[in-house]
Each structure stands twice: as structure tokens, then as C-alpha cells.
C-alpha positions in Angstrom: 52.4 9.5 -23.5 48.6 9.7 -24.2 46.5 6.8 -25.3 43.1 7.2 -26.9 40.3 5.1 -25.1 36.8 4.8 -26.3 35.5 8.2 -25.4 38.5 9.5 -23.5 42.3 9.8 -23.2 44.6 8.2 -20.7 47.9 9.7 -19.9 50.7 7.3 -18.7 54.3 7.6 -17.6 56.9 7.3 -20.3 58.5 4.2 -18.5 58.3 0.4 -18.8 55.6 0.1 -16.2 53.4 2.9 -17.7 51.7 4.0 -14.5 48.6 6.1 -15.1 49.1 9.9 -14.7 45.7 10.9 -15.5 42.5 10.4 -17.5 40.5 12.9 -19.6 37.0 11.5 -20.0 34.8 12.0 -23.0 32.3 14.8 -23.4 32.4 18.5 -23.2 31.6 18.7 -19.5 34.5 16.4 -18.7 37.1 17.6 -21.1 38.2 20.4 -18.8 38.2 18.2 -15.7 40.8 15.5 -16.0 41.9 13.2 -13.1 45.4 12.9 -12.1 47.7 10.6 -10.1 51.1 11.3 -8.5 53.4 8.7 -6.9 55.6 9.2 -3.9 57.7 7.3 -1.3 57.0 7.7 2.4 59.0 10.3 4.3 60.0 10.5 7.9 57.3 13.0 8.6 54.5 10.5 7.5 55.0 8.3 10.6 53.2 5.2 9.1 52.9 2.6 11.9 53.4 -1.2 11.4 49.9 -2.5 12.3 51.2 -5.7 14.0 54.0 -4.1 16.2 53.4 -1.5 18.8 55.4 1.8 18.4 57.1 0.6 15.2 57.1 2.6 12.0 57.9 1.6 8.4 61.3 2.8 7.3 61.6 6.0 5.2 61.2 5.3 1.5 59.9 1.7 1.9 56.2 2.4 1.0 54.7 3.9 -2.2 52.1 6.5 -1.8 49.6 7.5 -4.5 47.9 10.9 -4.6 44.8 10.9 -6.8 42.6 13.8 -7.8 39.2 13.3 -9.2 37.3 15.5 -11.8 36.0 17.8 -9.0 39.4 18.4 -7.5 39.0 16.1 -4.5 42.3 14.6 -3.4 42.9 11.1 -2.0 46.1 9.7 -0.6 46.6 5.9 -0.5 49.2 3.3 0.2 48.5 0.4 -2.2 48.9 -3.1 -0.9 49.1 -2.1 2.7 
């Protein structure tokens, strides 16, 4: 689902929470360089440690990961709320 914003377009999931999947900003230079977002759960290979407990890891599929890509193709992986 795409929503027109002043000067750009936001793409969102077709779900009740409508998470952003990307943005295409206004202007000719930016129209071919959209941003994007992907959503994942943590895997056993991620080995995300619990900060307050030594040698303890978060259980598999207990954390959300968000992978974003900016207009220049740079990727960032984050775990919101942690």
C-alpha cells in the first residue's frame, strides 16, 4: 500500500499495524533511490546477549530486528526497544 506524502511516497505493509516498508522521496534525484525496511526475528546464529546476565542469550524468535537501507544503499540492522 502506498501513501502520498507532501513531496514523496511512503510504502507500508498491508496489515493492521502498517509498518513502513520504504519511502520514495520527492525530486528527480531521489525518485530512483527509495529507502527500504525489512522486519525479522532473531535466529540462533545471532547470539544476542542479555546485557545484565553473563553468558545468557535471548531465546530464538524473541527479538524483532529491523534492517533498513538508505538512499545510497547503506544498510543498518537494529533491535528496537533493546
